[in-house]
PAKE-970403 format. One record per residue: residue number from 1; x, y, z of N, C-alpha, C, O in turn. Coordinates in steps of 0.05 Angstrom, whole numbers, padded with zeros to 5 digits, m for minus. Layout:
N
 num   n_c1   n_c2   n_c3  ca_c1  ca_c2  ca_c3   c_c1   c_c2   c_c3   o_c1   o_c2   o_c3
 NUM      X      Y      Z      X      Y      Z      X      Y      Z      X      Y      Z
...
END
This chain:
245
 num   n_c1   n_c2   n_c3  ca_c1  ca_c2  ca_c3   c_c1   c_c2   c_c3   o_c1   o_c2   o_c3
   1 m02415  00838 m01232 m02400  00815 m01219 m02420  00794 m01210 m02416  00770 m01214
   2 m02442  00805 m01198 m02463  00786 m01187 m02477  00772 m01210 m02484  00748 m01208
   3 m02482  00788 m01232 m02496  00776 m01255 m02479  00754 m01268 m02490  00734 m01276
   4 m02453  00759 m01271 m02435  00740 m01283 m02433  00714 m01267 m02434  00692 m01277
   5 m02432  00717 m01240 m02431  00694 m01222 m02457  00678 m01224 m02457  00653 m01224
   6 m02479  00693 m01227 m02505  00679 m01229 m02507  00663 m01255 m02517  00641 m01255
   7 m02496  00674 m01277 m02496  00659 m01302 m02479  00634 m01300 m02487  00613 m01310
   8 m02456  00637 m01287 m02439  00613 m01284 m02453  00591 m01268 m02452  00568 m01275
   9 m02466  00599 m01246 m02481  00580 m01230 m02503  00567 m01245 m02508  00543 m01243
  10 m02517  00583 m01262 m02538  00572 m01278 m02528  00552 m01298 m02540  00530 m01303
  11 m02505  00559 m01310 m02493  00541 m01330 m02484  00514 m01318 m02488  00493 m01329
  12 m02472  00517 m01294 m02464  00492 m01279 m02488  00475 m01273 m02487  00450 m01276
  13 m02510  00487 m01263 m02534  00472 m01256 m02546  00457 m01280 m02554  00434 m01279
  14 m02546  00472 m01303 m02557  00460 m01328 m02539  00436 m01336 m02550  00415 m01344
  15 m02513  00439 m01334 m02494  00418 m01342 m02498  00393 m01324 m02498  00371 m01333
  16 m02500  00398 m01298 m02504  00376 m01279 m02531  00362 m01284 m02532  00338 m01283
  17 m02551  00378 m01291 m02578  00367 m01297 m02576  00348 m01322 m02588  00327 m01322
  18 m02562  00358 m01342 m02559  00342 m01367 m02544  00316 m01362 m02553  00295 m01371
  19 m02522  00318 m01346 m02507  00294 m01340 m02524  00274 m01324 m02524  00250 m01329
  20 m02540  00286 m01305 m02557  00269 m01288 m02578  00255 m01305 m02584  00231 m01301
  21 m02589  00269 m01325 m02609  00257 m01343 m02597  00235 m01359 m02609  00214 m01364
  22 m02572  00240 m01369 m02558  00220 m01386 m02552  00195 m01370 m02556  00173 m01379
  23 m02543  00199 m01345 m02537  00176 m01327 m02562  00161 m01322 m02563  00136 m01323
  24 m02584  00175 m01316 m02610  00162 m01311 m02619  00147 m01335 m02629  00124 m01333
  25 m02617  00160 m01358 m02625  00147 m01383 m02609  00122 m01389 m02620  00101 m01397
  26 m02583  00124 m01385 m02565  00100 m01389 m02572  00078 m01370 m02572  00055 m01377
  27 m02578  00085 m01345 m02585  00065 m01325 m02610  00050 m01332 m02612  00026 m01330
  28 m02631  00066 m01342 m02656  00054 m01350 m02652  00035 m01374 m02663  00014 m01376
  29 m02634  00045 m01393 m02629  00029 m01417 m02615  00003 m01410 m02622 m00019 m01420
  30 m02595  00004 m01392 m02580 m00020 m01384 m02599 m00040 m01369 m02597 m00064 m01373
  31 m02617 m00028 m01353 m02636 m00045 m01338 m02654 m00059 m01358 m02660 m00083 m01354
  32 m02663 m00045 m01379 m02681 m00057 m01399 m02666 m00080 m01414 m02678 m00101 m01419
  33 m02640 m00075 m01420 m02625 m00095 m01434 m02621 m00120 m01416 m02622 m00142 m01425
  34 m02617 m00115 m01390 m02613 m00137 m01371 m02639 m00154 m01369 m02637 m00179 m01367
  35 m02662 m00141 m01370 m02687 m00155 m01369 m02690 m00173 m01393 m02699 m00196 m01391
  36 m02684 m00163 m01417 m02685 m00178 m01441 m02666 m00202 m01441 m02673 m00224 m01448
  37 m02641 m00197 m01432 m02622 m00218 m01430 m02631 m00240 m01411 m02628 m00264 m01417
  38 m02641 m00232 m01388 m02650 m00252 m01368 m02674 m00268 m01380 m02675 m00293 m01375
  39 m02691 m00255 m01394 m02714 m00269 m01406 m02705 m00288 m01428 m02714 m00311 m01429
  40 m02685 m00280 m01444 m02674 m00297 m01465 m02661 m00322 m01452 m02665 m00344 m01462
  41 m02646 m00318 m01431 m02632 m00340 m01417 m02652 m00359 m01405 m02648 m00384 m01406
  42 m02674 m00349 m01394 m02694 m00366 m01383 m02707 m00383 m01404 m02713 m00406 m01400
  43 m02712 m00371 m01428 m02724 m00386 m01450 m02705 m00408 m01459 m02713 m00430 m01466
  44 m02679 m00402 m01459 m02659 m00421 m01468 m02658 m00445 m01448 m02656 m00468 m01456
  45 m02660 m00439 m01422 m02660 m00460 m01402 m02685 m00478 m01405 m02683 m00502 m01403
  46 m02708 m00465 m01410 m02733 m00480 m01414 m02731 m00498 m01439 m02741 m00520 m01440
  47 m02718 m00487 m01460 m02715 m00502 m01485 m02697 m00527 m01480 m02704 m00548 m01490
  48 m02675 m00524 m01465 m02658 m00547 m01459 m02674 m00567 m01443 m02669 m00592 m01446
  49 m02692 m00558 m01426 m02708 m00576 m01410 m02726 m00594 m01426 m02733 m00616 m01417
  50 m02733 m00585 m01451 m02749 m00602 m01468 m02732 m00622 m01484 m02742 m00642 m01495
  51 m02706 m00616 m01486 m02688 m00633 m01502 m02673 m00654 m01484 m02666 m00675 m01494
  52 m02669 m00647 m01459 m02654 m00664 m01441 m02671 m00671 m01417 m02685 m00654 m01406
  53 m02668 m00696 m01408 m02684 m00706 m01386 m02678 m00691 m01360 m02655 m00690 m01351
  54 m02698 m00678 m01349 m02694 m00661 m01325 m02687 m00678 m01301 m02678 m00667 m01280
  55 m02691 m00704 m01302 m02684 m00721 m01280 m02654 m00727 m01280 m02643 m00736 m01260
  56 m02641 m00721 m01302 m02612 m00726 m01305 m02596 m00700 m01307 m02574 m00699 m01297
  57 m02607 m00680 m01321 m02593 m00655 m01326 m02606 m00632 m01311 m02631 m00629 m01313
  58 m02590 m00616 m01298 m02599 m00591 m01286 m02581 m00569 m01297 m02558 m00568 m01290
  59 m02592 m00552 m01314 m02576 m00532 m01327 m02579 m00504 m01314 m02600 m00497 m01304
  60 m02557 m00489 m01315 m02557 m00461 m01307 m02541 m00446 m01329 m02518 m00452 m01334
  61 m02555 m00427 m01342 m02542 m00413 m01364 m02535 m00384 m01356 m02548 m00372 m01339
  62 m02515 m00374 m01369 m02506 m00346 m01364 m02498 m00334 m01391 m02492 m00348 m01410
  63 m02497 m00307 m01391 m02490 m00293 m01416 m02460 m00295 m01422 m02444 m00289 m01404
  64 m02454 m00302 m01446 m02426 m00301 m01456 m02424 m00279 m01477 m02407 m00262 m01476
  65 m02443 m00280 m01496 m02444 m00259 m01517 m02472 m00257 m01528 m02482 m00276 m01539
  66 m02484 m00234 m01525 m02510 m00228 m01537 m02509 m00202 m01552 m02502 m00181 m01540
  67 m02514 m00202 m01578 m02513 m00177 m01594 m02531 m00156 m01583 m02552 m00161 m01572
  68 m02523 m00131 m01587 m02539 m00108 m01578 m02566 m00108 m01591 m02586 m00100 m01579
  69 m02567 m00117 m01616 m02593 m00117 m01631 m02613 m00135 m01617 m02637 m00130 m01618
  70 m02604 m00156 m01604 m02622 m00174 m01589 m02630 m00161 m01563 m02653 m00164 m01555
  71 m02611 m00148 m01550 m02617 m00137 m01523 m02638 m00114 m01525 m02651 m00108 m01505
  72 m02640 m00102 m01548 m02659 m00079 m01551 m02687 m00089 m01559 m02705 m00073 m01562
  73 m02691 m00115 m01562 m02717 m00126 m01569 m02736 m00124 m01545 m02727 m00123 m01522
  74 m02761 m00125 m01550 m02780 m00128 m01529 m02783 m00157 m01522 m02779 m00174 m01539
  75 m02790 m00163 m01497 m02792 m00191 m01488 m02813 m00206 m01506 m02809 m00229 m01512
  76 m02834 m00192 m01513 m02855 m00205 m01529 m02847 m00210 m01558 m02861 m00226 m01572
  77 m02826 m00198 m01566 m02817 m00201 m01594 m02801 m00227 m01598 m02799 m00238 m01620
  78 m02790 m00238 m01576 m02774 m00262 m01577 m02792 m00286 m01578 m02808 m00290 m01559
  79 m02791 m00302 m01599 m02809 m00324 m01603 m02797 m00350 m01593 m02811 m00366 m01579
  80 m02772 m00355 m01598 m02759 m00381 m01591 m02729 m00377 m01587 m02716 m00362 m01602
  81 m02718 m00392 m01568 m02689 m00394 m01564 m02682 m00423 m01563 m02692 m00438 m01545
  82 m02666 m00432 m01582 m02661 m00461 m01584 m02631 m00466 m01589 m02617 m00452 m01603
  83 m02621 m00488 m01576 m02593 m00496 m01579 m02587 m00500 m01609 m02602 m00513 m01623
  84 m02564 m00490 m01617 m02555 m00493 m01645 m02527 m00506 m01645 m02507 m00493 m01638
  85 m02526 m00532 m01651 m02501 m00546 m01650 m02498 m00562 m01625 m02517 m00565 m01610
  86 m02474 m00571 m01619 m02469 m00588 m01595 m02471 m00573 m01569 m02467 m00548 m01568
  87 m02478 m00587 m01548 m02480 m00575 m01521 m02452 m00576 m01509 m02441 m00598 m01506
  88 m02441 m00553 m01502 m02415 m00552 m01490 m02414 m00528 m01470 m02435 m00516 m01466
  89 m02391 m00523 m01459 m02389 m00502 m01439 m02400 m00475 m01450 m02416 m00462 m01437
  90 m02390 m00468 m01473 m02400 m00444 m01487 m02415 m00453 m01512 m02403 m00460 m01532
  91 m02442 m00452 m01510 m02459 m00462 m01531 m02473 m00440 m01547 m02479 m00419 m01536
  92 m02478 m00446 m01572 m02492 m00427 m01589 m02522 m00433 m01589 m02530 m00456 m01590
  93 m02537 m00412 m01588 m02566 m00414 m01588 m02577 m00396 m01610 m02567 m00373 m01614
  94 m02598 m00405 m01624 m02610 m00389 m01645 m02635 m00375 m01633 m02652 m00388 m01622
  95 m02635 m00349 m01636 m02658 m00333 m01626 m02676 m00326 m01649 m02667 m00313 m01668
  96 m02701 m00335 m01648 m02720 m00327 m01668 m02738 m00305 m01657 m02749 m00308 m01635
  97 m02742 m00284 m01672 m02757 m00261 m01662 m02772 m00247 m01685 m02766 m00251 m01708
  98 m02792 m00232 m01677 m02808 m00217 m01697 m02796 m00189 m01699 m02794 m00174 m01679
  99 m02788 m00181 m01723 m02778 m00155 m01728 m02802 m00136 m01731 m02818 m00138 m01749
 100 m02804 m00117 m01712 m02828 m00100 m01710 m02832 m00084 m01735 m02855 m00080 m01744
 101 m02811 m00073 m01747 m02813 m00056 m01770 m02827 m00069 m01794 m02844 m00058 m01807
 102 m02819 m00094 m01799 m02830 m00108 m01822 m02849 m00131 m01814 m02863 m00141 m01832
 103 m02850 m00138 m01789 m02868 m00159 m01780 m02860 m00186 m01790 m02877 m00204 m01792
 104 m02834 m00190 m01795 m02825 m00216 m01806 m02808 m00230 m01785 m02797 m00218 m01767
 105 m02806 m00256 m01787 m02790 m00272 m01769 m02760 m00270 m01777 m02753 m00273 m01800
 106 m02744 m00264 m01757 m02715 m00261 m01761 m02700 m00280 m01742 m02712 m00289 m01722
 107 m02675 m00285 m01748 m02659 m00303 m01731 m02632 m00291 m01726 m02619 m00281 m01745
 108 m02623 m00292 m01702 m02596 m00284 m01694 m02585 m00305 m01675 m02600 m00320 m01663
 109 m02558 m00305 m01672 m02545 m00324 m01655 m02533 m00311 m01630 m02522 m00289 m01632
 110 m02535 m00324 m01608 m02522 m00315 m01583 m02505 m00338 m01572 m02508 m00361 m01580
 111 m02487 m00332 m01554 m02471 m00352 m01542 m02475 m00350 m01511 m02472 m00329 m01500
 112 m02482 m00373 m01499 m02487 m00374 m01471 m02469 m00394 m01457 m02461 m00414 m01469
 113 m02462 m00388 m01432 m02445 m00406 m01417 m02463 m00427 m01403 m02482 m00419 m01389
 114 m02457 m00452 m01406 m02473 m00474 m01395 m02459 m00485 m01370 m02437 m00495 m01372
 115 m02472 m00483 m01348 m02463 m00497 m01323 m02486 m00513 m01312 m02507 m00516 m01326
 116 m02483 m00523 m01288 m02504 m00540 m01277 m02493 m00566 m01267 m02469 m00568 m01260
 117 m02509 m00587 m01267 m02500 m00613 m01258 m02514 m00636 m01272 m02535 m00632 m01285
 118 m02502 m00660 m01270 m02512 m00684 m01284 m02513 m00706 m01264 m02496 m00709 m01247
 119 m02535 m00722 m01266 m02537 m00745 m01248 m02524 m00770 m01260 m02532 m00779 m01281
 120 m02503 m00779 m01248 m02489 m00803 m01256 m02493 m00824 m01234 m02510 m00821 m01217
 121 m02476 m00845 m01234 m02477 m00865 m01213 m02449 m00873 m01204 m02429 m00871 m01219
 122 m02447 m00881 m01179 m02422 m00890 m01167 m02429 m00915 m01151 m02452 m00923 m01148
 123 m02408 m00927 m01139 m02411 m00952 m01123 m02412 m00945 m01094 m02401 m00925 m01085
 124 m02424 m00963 m01078 m02425 m00959 m01049 m02398 m00967 m01037 m02391 m00956 m01016
 125 m02384 m00985 m01050 m02358 m00995 m01040 m02341 m01002 m01064 m02351 m01003 m01087
 126 m02316 m01008 m01059 m02298 m01017 m01081 m02309 m01042 m01093 m02315 m01062 m01079
 127 m02310 m01042 m01120 m02318 m01067 m01134 m02295 m01074 m01154 m02288 m01059 m01171
 128 m02285 m01098 m01150 m02264 m01108 m01168 m02276 m01118 m01194 m02300 m01122 m01197
 129 m02258 m01122 m01214 m02266 m01132 m01240 m02282 m01158 m01238 m02273 m01176 m01224
 130 m02304 m01159 m01252 m02321 m01183 m01252 m02343 m01183 m01232 m02361 m01199 m01233
 131 m02343 m01164 m01213 m02365 m01162 m01193 m02390 m01152 m01206 m02390 m01133 m01222
 132 m02413 m01164 m01199 m02438 m01156 m01210 m02448 m01130 m01198 m02443 m01124 m01175
 133 m02461 m01114 m01215 m02472 m01088 m01206 m02501 m01092 m01200 m02518 m01097 m01218
 134 m02507 m01091 m01174 m02535 m01095 m01165 m02545 m01069 m01152 m02529 m01050 m01147
 135 m02571 m01067 m01148 m02583 m01042 m01138 m02571 m01033 m01111 m02568 m01009 m01106
 136 m02564 m01052 m01094 m02553 m01045 m01068 m02523 m01037 m01069 m02512 m01029 m01049
 137 m02511 m01040 m01093 m02482 m01034 m01095 m02477 m01007 m01109 m02454 m00998 m01111
 138 m02498 m00994 m01119 m02495 m00969 m01133 m02514 m00948 m01121 m02534 m00955 m01109
 139 m02507 m00923 m01126 m02526 m00901 m01118 m02520 m00877 m01135 m02498 m00874 m01146
 140 m02539 m00858 m01138 m02536 m00835 m01155 m02513 m00816 m01145 m02508 m00815 m01121
 141 m02500 m00803 m01164 m02479 m00783 m01158 m02482 m00760 m01177 m02480 m00763 m01201
 142 m02487 m00736 m01165 m02489 m00712 m01182 m02462 m00700 m01185 m02447 m00696 m01165
 143 m02454 m00694 m01210 m02428 m00682 m01215 m02433 m00656 m01232 m02453 m00654 m01245
 144 m02413 m00637 m01231 m02416 m00613 m01247 m02418 m00620 m01277 m02405 m00639 m01286
 145 m02433 m00604 m01292 m02436 m00609 m01320 m02410 m00606 m01335 m02394 m00588 m01329
 146 m02405 m00624 m01353 m02382 m00622 m01371 m02390 m00632 m01399 m02408 m00649 m01401
 147 m02377 m00621 m01419 m02386 m00627 m01447 m02384 m00656 m01454 m02400 m00666 m01470
 148 m02365 m00670 m01444 m02361 m00699 m01451 m02376 m00717 m01431 m02365 m00738 m01423
 149 m02400 m00709 m01423 m02416 m00724 m01404 m02423 m00752 m01415 m02430 m00770 m01399
 150 m02422 m00756 m01441 m02429 m00782 m01453 m02411 m00804 m01444 m02417 m00828 m01449
 151 m02388 m00798 m01432 m02370 m00819 m01423 m02381 m00833 m01398 m02371 m00855 m01391
 152 m02400 m00820 m01384 m02410 m00831 m01359 m02436 m00847 m01363 m02451 m00841 m01382
 153 m02441 m00866 m01346 m02467 m00880 m01346 m02488 m00862 m01333 m02485 m00854 m01310
 154 m02509 m00856 m01349 m02530 m00838 m01339 m02556 m00853 m01333 m02574 m00841 m01320
 155 m02558 m00878 m01342 m02582 m00893 m01338 m02576 m00917 m01320 m02558 m00934 m01326
 156 m02590 m00919 m01298 m02586 m00941 m01279 m02589 m00968 m01292 m02575 m00987 m01285
 157 m02607 m00971 m01312 m02612 m00996 m01325 m02587 m01006 m01341 m02585 m01029 m01347
 158 m02569 m00987 m01347 m02545 m00995 m01362 m02524 m01007 m01343 m02503 m01017 m01351
 159 m02530 m01007 m01317 m02512 m01018 m01297 m02523 m01044 m01285 m02508 m01064 m01283
 160 m02548 m01045 m01278 m02560 m01068 m01265 m02557 m01093 m01281 m02565 m01094 m01305
 161 m02545 m01114 m01269 m02542 m01139 m01283 m02516 m01142 m01298 m02508 m01163 m01305
 162 m02502 m01119 m01302 m02476 m01120 m01315 m02454 m01123 m01294 m02460 m01126 m01270
 163 m02429 m01123 m01303 m02407 m01127 m01284 m02385 m01107 m01289 m02382 m01096 m01310
 164 m02369 m01103 m01268 m02346 m01084 m01270 m02325 m01096 m01288 m02318 m01119 m01287
 165 m02315 m01079 m01306 m02294 m01087 m01324 m02267 m01078 m01314 m02246 m01085 m01326
 166 m02267 m01062 m01293 m02242 m01054 m01279 m02250 m01045 m01251 m02274 m01045 m01244
 167 m02231 m01039 m01235 m02236 m01031 m01207 m02253 m01005 m01206 m02247 m00985 m01219
 168 m02276 m01007 m01192 m02293 m00983 m01189 m02290 m00972 m01160 m02291 m00987 m01141
 169 m02287 m00946 m01158 m02282 m00933 m01133 m02306 m00917 m01124 m02318 m00902 m01140
 170 m02315 m00919 m01099 m02337 m00903 m01089 m02331 m00873 m01092 m02309 m00864 m01087
 171 m02351 m00858 m01099 m02348 m00829 m01102 m02339 m00820 m01130 m02340 m00796 m01136
 172 m02331 m00839 m01147 m02323 m00833 m01174 m02346 m00841 m01193 m02355 m00864 m01191
 173 m02354 m00824 m01211 m02375 m00831 m01230 m02366 m00854 m01248 m02343 m00855 m01257
 174 m02384 m00873 m01252 m02378 m00897 m01268 m02379 m00890 m01298 m02399 m00879 m01307
 175 m02358 m00897 m01312 m02356 m00892 m01340 m02367 m00916 m01356 m02366 m00938 m01346
 176 m02376 m00910 m01380 m02388 m00931 m01397 m02368 m00954 m01402 m02375 m00977 m01402
 177 m02343 m00946 m01406 m02323 m00967 m01413 m02312 m00982 m01388 m02294 m00998 m01390
 178 m02324 m00976 m01365 m02316 m00990 m01340 m02335 m01012 m01333 m02330 m01026 m01313
 179 m02355 m01016 m01348 m02374 m01038 m01343 m02378 m01054 m01369 m02374 m01044 m01391
 180 m02387 m01079 m01366 m02392 m01095 m01390 m02414 m01115 m01384 m02421 m01121 m01361
 181 m02426 m01125 m01405 m02447 m01146 m01403 m02433 m01172 m01394 m02412 m01178 m01406
 182 m02444 m01187 m01375 m02431 m01211 m01366 m02427 m01231 m01389 m02445 m01235 m01406
 183 m02404 m01245 m01389 m02399 m01265 m01409 m02415 m01291 m01403 m02416 m01299 m01379
 184 m02427 m01303 m01423 m02440 m01328 m01419 m02425 m01351 m01433 m02430 m01374 m01429
 185 m02406 m01342 m01450 m02389 m01362 m01464 m02360 m01356 m01457 m02350 m01334 m01460
 186 m02347 m01377 m01447 m02319 m01373 m01438 m02299 m01383 m01458 m02305 m01401 m01474
 187 m02276 m01371 m01458 m02254 m01380 m01476 m02247 m01409 m01470 m02245 m01417 m01447
 188 m02245 m01425 m01491 m02238 m01454 m01488 m02263 m01472 m01486 m02260 m01496 m01487
 189 m02286 m01460 m01484 m02311 m01476 m01481 m02319 m01487 m01508 m02315 m01474 m01529
 190 m02331 m01511 m01508 m02342 m01522 m01533 m02367 m01507 m01541 m02383 m01499 m01524
 191 m02369 m01502 m01567 m02392 m01487 m01577 m02401 m01499 m01604 m02384 m01506 m01620
 192 m02427 m01500 m01608 m02438 m01509 m01634 m02440 m01485 m01652 m02455 m01466 m01646
 193 m02426 m01485 m01674 m02427 m01463 m01693 m02447 m01470 m01715 m02444 m01490 m01729
 194 m02468 m01454 m01717 m02489 m01459 m01736 m02486 m01443 m01762 m02481 m01419 m01761
 195 m02489 m01457 m01784 m02489 m01444 m01811 m02518 m01445 m01821 m02528 m01467 m01826
 196 m02530 m01422 m01824 m02558 m01421 m01832 m02561 m01411 m01860 m02549 m01391 m01868
 197 m02578 m01425 m01876 m02584 m01417 m01903 m02613 m01424 m01908 m02619 m01446 m01918
 198 m02630 m01405 m01902 m02659 m01411 m01904 m02667 m01432 m01884 m02661 m01429 m01860
 199 m02680 m01453 m01893 m02688 m01475 m01875 m02665 m01494 m01869 m02667 m01510 m01851
 200 m02643 m01491 m01884 m02621 m01509 m01880 m02602 m01499 m01858 m02594 m01476 m01859
 201 m02596 m01516 m01838 m02579 m01509 m01816 m02557 m01530 m01813 m02564 m01554 m01808
 202 m02532 m01523 m01815 m02510 m01541 m01810 m02496 m01533 m01784 m02495 m01510 m01777
 203 m02486 m01553 m01770 m02473 m01548 m01744 m02445 m01561 m01743 m02442 m01584 m01751
 204 m02426 m01546 m01732 m02399 m01557 m01728 m02392 m01554 m01698 m02399 m01534 m01686
 205 m02379 m01574 m01688 m02370 m01572 m01660 m02342 m01558 m01659 m02323 m01568 m01671
 206 m02341 m01536 m01646 m02317 m01519 m01646 m02310 m01511 m01618 m02321 m01520 m01598
 207 m02291 m01492 m01617 m02282 m01482 m01591 m02281 m01451 m01591 m02271 m01439 m01610
 208 m02291 m01439 m01570 m02290 m01410 m01568 m02262 m01401 m01561 m02249 m01413 m01544
 209 m02253 m01380 m01574 m02226 m01370 m01569 m02226 m01346 m01550 m02205 m01335 m01544
 210 m02250 m01338 m01541 m02251 m01315 m01523 m02276 m01316 m01507 m02295 m01330 m01513
 211 m02277 m01300 m01485 m02302 m01296 m01470 m02321 m01278 m01487 m02311 m01261 m01501
 212 m02347 m01283 m01484 m02366 m01266 m01499 m02393 m01266 m01486 m02401 m01286 m01473
 213 m02407 m01244 m01488 m02434 m01241 m01477 m02454 m01248 m01499 m02448 m01250 m01522
 214 m02479 m01250 m01490 m02501 m01256 m01509 m02502 m01234 m01530 m02503 m01211 m01524
 215 m02503 m01243 m01556 m02505 m01224 m01578 m02479 m01213 m01588 m02478 m01200 m01608
 216 m02457 m01218 m01573 m02431 m01208 m01582 m02418 m01227 m01602 m02425 m01251 m01603
 217 m02400 m01216 m01617 m02384 m01233 m01636 m02360 m01244 m01621 m02349 m01232 m01603
 218 m02353 m01269 m01629 m02331 m01283 m01615 m02315 m01299 m01636 m02328 m01312 m01653
 219 m02289 m01300 m01635 m02273 m01317 m01653 m02276 m01346 m01644 m02275 m01352 m01621
 220 m02279 m01364 m01664 m02284 m01392 m01658 m02265 m01409 m01676 m02260 m01402 m01699
 221 m02254 m01430 m01665 m02236 m01448 m01680 m02248 m01476 m01682 m02256 m01488 m01662
 222 m02250 m01485 m01707 m02260 m01512 m01712 m02237 m01530 m01720 m02225 m01527 m01741
 223 m02230 m01549 m01702 m02206 m01565 m01705 m02207 m01583 m01730 m02187 m01585 m01744
 224 m02230 m01595 m01735 m02232 m01614 m01758 m02228 m01599 m01785 m02215 m01610 m01803
 225 m02237 m01575 m01786 m02235 m01559 m01811 m02209 m01543 m01811 m02201 m01532 m01832
 226 m02196 m01541 m01788 m02172 m01525 m01784 m02177 m01496 m01794 m02161 m01484 m01808
 227 m02200 m01486 m01786 m02209 m01459 m01795 m02220 m01443 m01772 m02232 m01453 m01754
 228 m02214 m01417 m01774 m02225 m01398 m01754 m02250 m01384 m01766 m02250 m01376 m01789
 229 m02270 m01380 m01749 m02294 m01366 m01757 m02300 m01344 m01737 m02290 m01344 m01714
 230 m02317 m01326 m01745 m02329 m01307 m01726 m02358 m01314 m01723 m02373 m01316 m01742
 231 m02366 m01318 m01697 m02393 m01325 m01692 m02407 m01305 m01674 m02394 m01290 m01659
 232 m02434 m01305 m01674 m02450 m01288 m01657 m02462 m01306 m01635 m02476 m01325 m01642
 233 m02457 m01300 m01610 m02466 m01316 m01588 m02496 m01316 m01585 m02508 m01295 m01583
 234 m02508 m01341 m01586 m02537 m01343 m01583 m02544 m01355 m01555 m02566 m01351 m01545
 235 m02525 m01370 m01544 m02529 m01381 m01517 m02501 m01389 m01506 m02481 m01383 m01519
 236 m02501 m01402 m01483 m02475 m01410 m01471 m02462 m01432 m01486 m02438 m01438 m01481
 237 m02476 m01444 m01505 m02464 m01466 m01520 m02468 m01464 m01551 m02459 m01481 m01566
 238 m02481 m01443 m01560 m02487 m01440 m01588 m02480 m01413 m01599 m02484 m01392 m01586
 239 m02469 m01413 m01623 m02463 m01388 m01637 m02470 m01391 m01667 m02468 m01413 m01677
 240 m02478 m01370 m01680 m02485 m01371 m01708 m02462 m01358 m01724 m02450 m01338 m01716
 241 m02456 m01371 m01747 m02434 m01362 m01764 m02438 m01333 m01774 m02460 m01326 m01782
 242 m02417 m01317 m01772 m02418 m01289 m01781 m02400 m01286 m01806 m02408 m01275 m01826
 243 m02375 m01297 m01804 m02357 m01297 m01826 m02334 m01316 m01821 m02329 m01325 m01799
 244 m02320 m01323 m01842 m02296 m01340 m01840 m02271 m01323 m01839 m02268 m01304 m01854
 245 m02254 m01329 m01820 m02230 m01313 m01816 m02206 m01324 m01831 m02184 m01313 m01830
END
C-alpha cells in the first residue's frame, strides 16, 4: 500500500514538474517574441521619422498583425522596416531580414497600428472671411493623427499673408480649403489683356469677370471684340492670354 502511494506521489510530482517546465518554456518564448516585436516597432517608428518631418509628426506604433515567422527572428537578423503603401491607421510595413539558414535577404509584411499626433494651426480668435492671417492671429495646434491629415494646413508659411476664405474658429485646425491667396484683381476692374507671340505683344483693354490672385486664371470680357477670354493674372491691372472662351 505504501509502495503504491509512493509511486502515485512520484508520478504526480513528475507531471507537475513537466507542466512547470512547459509553462516556463512558453513564458520565455513569449517574452522573446515580445522583445522582437518591440524592436521591430521601434525600427518602424525610426523609419517613419526619416520620411516625415518630426517637427510636424509624432508617431506611436503598435502591433496589429505580425507573422510568427517574424517574431522568431533574432533582433540582429532584422535589417530594415519600412512603410509599404499609404500611411493610415492600420499601415503595412515591409520587413527585410537575413534568413540564417541560407544567408539571403528575405522580405515579409506586417501590419502596425499608427497613432500619435500632428502639428496643425488654429486662430487666436474668430476670423471672418477676407481677414488676413498674420503671425499674431495664429498659433500651433496638436491634434490626434488621422489618415486624411492632408486636409489641414501643416506649414505656417501657407497661412501667413493669405486670408480666410470662410469663418475660422479658435481651437479648430485650419483646413487648406479654408484659406486663399489674397485677390489683387477684382471683378469689374479694367485689365490689359496681353497676347504674346515671341517678341510681338498685343494688348486689349478688357474687364475682369471675377476676383483673382497673382498667377491665377480669371475670365475676362473684351467689349469691343464681344469675346470672353481666360487670362493669367500678372498684376492688379495686367493679365496674359491663356485661351479664348
